[in-house]
C-alpha positions in Angstrom: -7.9 -13.0 14.4 -4.4 -12.5 12.8 -3.2 -13.8 9.3 -0.8 -16.5 10.4 -1.0 -19.7 12.5 2.4 -19.0 14.1 2.6 -17.2 17.5 5.0 -14.5 18.6 6.7 -14.7 22.0 6.0 -11.7 24.3 8.8 -9.8 25.9 8.1 -8.6 29.5 8.0 -4.9 28.6 8.0 -3.0 25.3 9.2 0.4 26.6 7.0 2.4 24.2 7.0 5.5 26.1 10.8 5.5 26.4 11.1 5.0 22.6 8.6 7.9 21.9 10.6 10.2 24.2 13.9 9.2 22.3 12.3 9.8 18.9 11.0 13.2 20.0 14.3 14.1 21.6 16.1 13.5 18.2 13.5 15.7 16.4 12.4 12.8 14.0 8.8 13.8 14.2 9.6 17.4 13.0 8.2 18.4 9.5 10.5 18.2 6.4 9.0 20.7 4.2 12.0 21.2 1.8 12.0 17.5 1.2 8.3 17.3 0.3 8.6 20.3 -1.8 11.4 18.7 -3.8 9.3 15.4 -4.0 6.3 17.3 -5.2 8.3 19.1 -7.8 9.7 15.8 -9.1 6.2 14.4 -9.2 4.8 17.3 -11.1 7.8 17.5 -13.3 7.4 13.8 -14.3 3.7 14.4 -15.0 4.6 17.3 -17.3 7.2 15.2 -19.1 4.6 12.4 -19.8 2.1 15.0 -21.2 4.9 16.6 -23.4 6.0 13.2 -24.6 2.5 12.2 -25.6 2.1 15.5 -27.5 5.5 15.2 -29.2 4.9 11.6 -30.2 1.4 12.3 -31.6 -0.3 9.2 -33.1 3.0 7.2 -32.7 3.2 3.7 -31.3 6.4 4.8 -29.8 4.3 6.7 -27.3 3.4 3.4 -25.6 7.0 3.4 -24.1 5.7 6.3 -22.0 3.0 4.3 -20.3 5.3 2.5 -17.7 6.9 5.8 -17.0 3.5 7.3 -16.4 2.7 4.3 -14.0 5.9 5.2 -12.0 4.7 8.9 -11.7 1.3 7.7 -10.8 2.6 5.5 -7.9 4.9 8.2 -6.7 1.9 10.6 -6.6 0.1 7.8 -4.6 3.0 7.7 -2.1 3.0 11.5 -1.7 -0.8 11.4 -1.0 -0.2 8.6 1.6 2.3 10.7 3.4 -0.1 13.8 3.3 -3.0 11.7 4.8 -0.6 10.6 7.6 0.1 14.3 8.4 3.7 13.9 7.4 3.7 17.0 5.1 1.2 19.3 6.9 -0.6 19.3 10.2 -3.5 21.5 9.4 -6.7 19.6 8.6 -7.6 22.0 5.7 -4.1 21.7 4.2 -4.1 17.9 4.5 -7.5 17.6 2.9 -6.6 19.9 0.0 -3.3 18.1 -0.6 -5.0 14.6 -0.5 -8.0 15.7 -2.8 -5.5 17.2 -5.4 -2.9 14.4 -5.4 -5.5 11.5 -4.8 -8.7 12.5 -6.5 -7.6 14.8 -9.2 -4.3 13.5 -10.2 -4.8 9.7 -9.6 -8.6 9.2 -9.7 -8.6 7.7 -6.1 -11.0 8.8 -3.4 -9.2 10.3 -0.5 -12.1 9.8 2.0 -12.6 6.1 1.1 -8.9 5.4 1.2 -8.1 7.1 4.4 -10.9 5.3 6.3 -9.8 2.0 5.0 -6.1 2.8 5.8 -6.7 4.1 9.3 -8.4 0.8 10.1 -5.4 -1.1 8.9 -3.0 1.0 11.0 -5.2 0.6 14.0 -5.2 -3.3 13.9 -2.7 -4.5 11.3 -3.3 -8.2 10.1 -6.4 -8.5 12.3 -8.9 -10.5 10.3 -11.8 -9.0 12.1 -10.7 -5.4 11.9 -8.0 -4.9 9.1 -9.7 -4.4 5.7 -6.5 -5.2 4.0 -6.8 -8.8 5.0 -10.6 -9.0 4.6 -11.9 -11.9 2.4 -11.8 -10.8 -1.2 -10.3 -12.4 -4.3 -7.4 -13.5 -2.0 -7.6 -14.9 1.5 -4.9 -14.7 4.1 -5.8 -17.4 6.6 -6.5 -21.1 6.4 -9.8 -20.6 8.2 -10.9 -18.2 5.5 -9.8 -20.7 2.7 -11.7 -23.5 4.3 -15.0 -21.7 3.6 -14.3 -21.3 -0.1 -16.2 -23.4 -2.7 -16.5 -23.6 -6.4 -14.6 -21.1 -8.6 -13.2 -19.1 -5.7 -11.9 -22.3 -4.2 -9.9 -22.9 -7.4 -8.7 -19.3 -7.2 -7.6 -19.9 -3.6 -5.7 -23.0 -4.4 -3.6 -21.2 -7.0 -3.6 -17.7 -5.4 0.2 -17.7 -4.8 0.8 -18.1 -8.7 -1.9 -15.7 -9.5 -1.0 -13.0 -7.0 1.3 -11.1 -9.3 -1.0 -11.1 -12.4 -3.8 -10.0 -10.2 -1.9 -7.0 -9.0 -2.1 -5.6 -12.5 -5.9 -5.1 -11.9 -5.2 -3.3 -8.5 -5.4 0.2 -9.9 -8.7 -0.5 -11.6 -9.9 -2.2 -8.4 -9.1 0.9 -6.2 -10.8 3.2 -8.7 -13.9 1.1 -8.8 -14.0 1.1 -5.0 -13.5 4.9 -5.0 -16.3 5.5 -7.2 -18.7 3.2 -5.3 -17.8 4.9 -2.0 -18.6 8.4 -3.5 -21.9 7.1 -5.1 -22.9 5.4 -1.8 -22.2 8.7 0.0 -19.6 7.1 2.2 -17.2 10.0 2.2 -17.4 13.3 3.9 -16.7 15.6 0.9 -18.8 13.6 -1.5 -19.6 16.4 -4.0 -16.0 17.7 -4.0 -14.6 14.2 -4.4 -17.0 13.3 -7.1 -16.3 16.3 -9.2 -12.5 15.9 -8.8 -12.8 12.2 -9.8 -15.0 13.2 -12.9 -12.2 15.9 -13.7 -9.5 13.2 -13.5 -11.2 10.8 -15.8 -12.2 13.5 -18.3 -8.6 14.9 -18.4 -7.0 11.4 -18.6 -9.2 10.3 -21.5 -8.9 13.6 -23.2 -5.2 13.5 -23.0 -5.0 9.9 -24.6 -7.6 10.4 -27.3 -6.2 13.7 -28.4 -2.6 12.4 -28.7 -3.2 8.9 -29.8 -5.4 6.9 -32.1 -8.2 5.1 -30.3 -6.5 1.7 -30.5 -3.1 3.2 -29.3 -5.1 4.9 -26.5 -6.6 1.8 -25.4 -3.4 -0.1 -25.3 -1.7 2.8 -23.6 -4.4 2.7 -20.9 -4.1 -1.0 -20.3 -0.2 -0.8 -20.0 -0.4 2.3 -17.7 -3.0 0.8 -15.4 -1.5 -2.6 -15.3 2.0 -1.3 -14.3 0.6 1.2 -11.9 -1.4 -1.6 -10.1 1.6 -3.9 -10.1 4.0 -1.2 -8.8 1.6 0.1 -6.1 0.5 -3.5 -5.0 4.0 -4.8 -4.9 5.1 -1.9 -2.6 2.4 -2.8 0.0 2.6 -6.6 -0.3 5.9 -7.5 1.5 5.1 -5.6 4.7 2.7 -7.8 6.7 1.7 -11.1 5.0 2.9 -14.2 6.9 3.7 -12.4 10.2 3.0 -14.2 13.5 -0.2 -14.3 15.5 -0.4 -11.8 18.3 -1.5 -12.8 21.8 -4.1 -10.4 23.5 -1.4 -9.0 25.6 0.8 -8.2 22.6 -2.2 -6.8 20.6 -2.9 -4.3 23.5 0.6 -2.9 23.5 1.1 -0.1 21.0 4.7 -1.0 20.3 4.2 -4.8 20.1 1.1 -4.6 18.0 2.9 -2.7 15.2 6.4 -4.3 15.4 5.4 -7.9 15.7 2.9 -7.6 12.8 5.2 -5.7 10.4 8.3 -6.6 8.2 10.9 -4.2 7.0 12.6 -4.7 3.5 16.3 -4.2 3.7 17.8 -1.5 1.3 19.2 1.9 0.9 17.8 5.3 0.1 17.0 4.4 -3.5 14.6 1.6 -2.1 13.2 4.3 0.2 12.3 6.4 -2.8 11.1 3.5 -5.0 8.8 2.1 -2.3 7.7 5.4 -0.8 9.2 4.6 2.6 7.0 1.6 2.9 10.1 -0.7 3.0 10.6 0.8 6.6 7.2 -0.5 7.7 8.0 -1.0 11.3 9.1 2.6 11.7 6.1 3.8 9.7 3.6 1.9 11.7 5.1 2.9 15.0 5.3 6.6 14.0 2.8 7.2 11.1 3.2 11.0 11.2 7.0 10.8 11.0 8.2 12.3 7.6 9.4 9.7 5.2 12.8 11.2 5.1 13.3 10.6 8.8 12.4 7.0 8.8 15.9 5.8 7.9 17.2 7.9 10.8 14.8 6.3 13.2 15.5 2.8 11.9 18.7 2.1 14.0 17.1 3.7 17.1 14.0 1.5 16.9 16.0 -1.7 16.0 18.2 -1.2 19.0 15.3 -0.5 21.2 13.8 -3.9 20.2 17.1 -5.8 20.4 17.7 -4.6 24.0 14.2 -5.7 25.1 14.2 -9.0 23.2 11.4 -7.8 20.7 11.4 -9.7 17.4 12.3 -7.2 14.6 11.6 -8.6 11.1 13.7 -7.6 8.2 14.2 -9.3 4.9 15.6 -8.7 1.5 13.2 -7.5 -1.2 13.0 -10.8 -2.9 13.0 -12.7 0.6 10.0 -10.6 1.7 8.0 -11.5 -1.5 9.0 -15.2 -1.1 7.7 -15.1 2.4 4.4 -13.3 1.3 3.9 -15.8 -1.6 4.8 -18.8 0.6 2.1 -17.7 3.0 -0.4 -17.4 0.3 0.5 -20.9 -1.1 0.2 -22.4 2.5 -3.2 -20.9 3.0 -4.4 -22.7 0.0 -2.9 -26.0 1.0 -6.0 -27.6 2.6 -8.0 -26.8 -0.4 -5.3 -28.4 -2.8 -5.2 -31.5 -0.5 -9.0 -31.8 -0.7 -9.0 -31.4 -4.5 -6.3 -34.2 -4.8 -8.2 -36.6 -2.6 -11.7 -35.7 -3.9 -15.0 -35.7 -1.7 -15.4 -38.0 1.1 -18.2 -40.5 0.9 
């Protein structure tokens, strides 16, 4: 069951095979090794600068200014891991695993095995309440039917979830790390021992860096700022892409093009936004061709948009602020029934 009560109209034919042929003809699925080498160099360079800054500003409160920059580096590393997991950087299984374990587990403290299983399920059935873990019931709910089942404290949370959404994103990095550790401890990942050791190495190196360059109080404040901004940045990059999109009919859900296009929303912007959001602003292109290198998504954008226009397929695109407004508006609407019930009180 999808996440919105609105229905999408179905065009007669999506022409998916023709689009795939055109994308291949233009070479947009070919690897971009130089691009990713440059991106990796920027990420590692940023990480080195963060460490150097902490060392040079030893025991200084000015070092807290580095924490937001560290969060940006952490998020960019997460984007790089995302691309690697989708086979955008390398195609060999061993190379992909190595890249993701280093970038995800070691550098960011996030389990590659746990995340890739969750993310693949999302890509297979985006916005499907029964199959997509990104819209499963949790602290937030994405459907009025989910909201109707909430009682007590969680009902209060759902009534106000649109206003609490941004503050709650500051906890997202911690939430992802907790889920990663739980998955490893529960033996839910393939390379359990390796992933566990790399997670331990990450936490040990991270804490050693902080306590060796800052006082304990400074280290605690630095950690809070870093993790809060990391969660906010990462969460806000994923949030605008699917929330509030229309319900799919069974026929639409069975079509590989309609399933991805009608459930996704692009965020309009230029190449700076591509870098800032890790290419997730071009969500339609990414969902249609997950293995397409990030640098090629913008080249594919006019091809896919024109393909949809010719066939009468709805192609959703909004400004950055407009996409957030839609997502937050959907969250607010989902909690509407609970707010009405709270105002009228229990029925006798």
